[in-house]
C-alpha positions in Angstrom: -22.4 -1.4 -19.7 -21.5 -3.5 -16.5 -18.8 -5.7 -18.3 -16.7 -2.5 -19.6 -16.4 -1.7 -15.6 -15.2 -5.3 -14.9 -13.1 -5.2 -17.7 -11.1 -2.1 -16.1 -11.4 -3.4 -13.0 -9.6 -6.5 -13.3 -7.6 -4.8 -15.5 -3.8 -3.8 -14.0 -2.9 -0.3 -14.5 -6.4 1.0 -15.5 -7.9 4.1 -13.1 -11.2 2.5 -11.4 -14.4 4.6 -10.9 -12.5 6.4 -7.7 -9.7 7.6 -10.2 -7.3 4.9 -8.1 -4.5 3.2 -10.3 -3.3 -0.5 -9.3 0.5 -0.2 -9.1 2.9 -3.1 -9.9 5.7 -4.1 -8.2 7.8 -1.3 -9.7 5.1 1.3 -8.9 5.0 0.0 -5.3 8.7 0.5 -4.8 8.3 3.9 -6.2 5.7 5.2 -4.6 6.8 3.5 -0.7 10.8 4.1 -0.4 11.8 6.6 1.4 8.5 7.7 2.1 6.2 8.6 4.9 2.6 7.9 4.8 0.3 9.5 7.4 -2.9 7.5 8.3 -5.1 10.0 10.2 -5.4 10.2 14.2 -1.1 10.7 14.3 -0.9 6.9 12.6 1.9 6.9 10.3 4.5 4.3 8.4 8.1 4.8 6.7 9.1 2.8 4.3 13.1 3.1 4.3 15.2 1.5 1.2 16.6 -0.9 3.7 13.4 -2.6 3.6 12.5 -1.7 7.3 9.0 0.0 8.1 8.4 1.5 11.1 4.9 2.4 12.2 3.6 4.7 14.9 0.0 4.8 16.4 0.6 5.7 20.1 3.8 3.6 20.4 6.3 2.6 17.6 6.8 -0.8 15.6 9.2 -1.7 13.1 8.6 -4.8 10.9 10.3 -5.5 7.7 8.7 -4.6 3.7 8.9 -6.1 0.5 7.3 -6.3 -2.7 6.1 -9.6 -3.8 4.3 -10.8 -7.3 3.2 -6.9 -7.9 1.9 -6.8 -4.2 3.3 -5.0 -0.9 4.3 -7.3 1.8 5.3 -6.7 5.8 6.2 -8.8 8.7 5.8 -7.5 12.2 7.9 -9.0 14.9 7.7 -11.9 16.8 5.5 -13.0 13.7 6.9 -14.4 10.5 4.1 -14.5 8.7 4.0 -12.1 5.9 0.4 -10.2 5.0 0.5 -9.1 1.4 -1.7 -6.3 -0.2 -2.6 -4.6 -3.6 -1.6 -1.3 -3.8 -3.4 1.5 -5.6 -2.7 5.1 -5.7 -4.7 8.5 -6.7 -2.1 11.4 -6.6 -1.1 11.5 -2.8 -3.1 8.9 -1.8 -1.9 5.4 -1.5 -4.1 2.7 -1.1 -3.8 -0.8 0.4 -6.1 -3.2 -0.4 -6.5 -6.9 1.4 -7.7 -10.0 0.0 -11.1 -9.5 1.4 -11.3 -6.2 -0.3 -10.8 -4.0 3.3 -8.9 -0.8 2.3 -6.5 1.5 4.1 -5.7 4.8 2.7 -2.4 7.0 3.9 -1.5 10.2 2.3 1.9 11.4 1.8 3.2 13.4 4.9 4.3 17.2 3.7 
């Protein structure tokens, strides 16, 4: 039984045990472009079609975003380094997962 769970966890597009589905590049674009996610505590982020992202958590911050090899990537000035994340979705919740397995969940703003 553990083998099947591992296979499903590694197979893109398969639902995980918690109901999240890993998104492809096209899925990431569809899930984020023109949308606003709320992270709790008053923090939120927008994803413009111009590939500008704005994040607010007590003060505004603007960066750039892109989809590269089926991952969401962003860079925030003054840095020019890109950080990339897997993106999973379960209904109105979008989850960003880093290389270490840590994650951040955002919910579509109403």
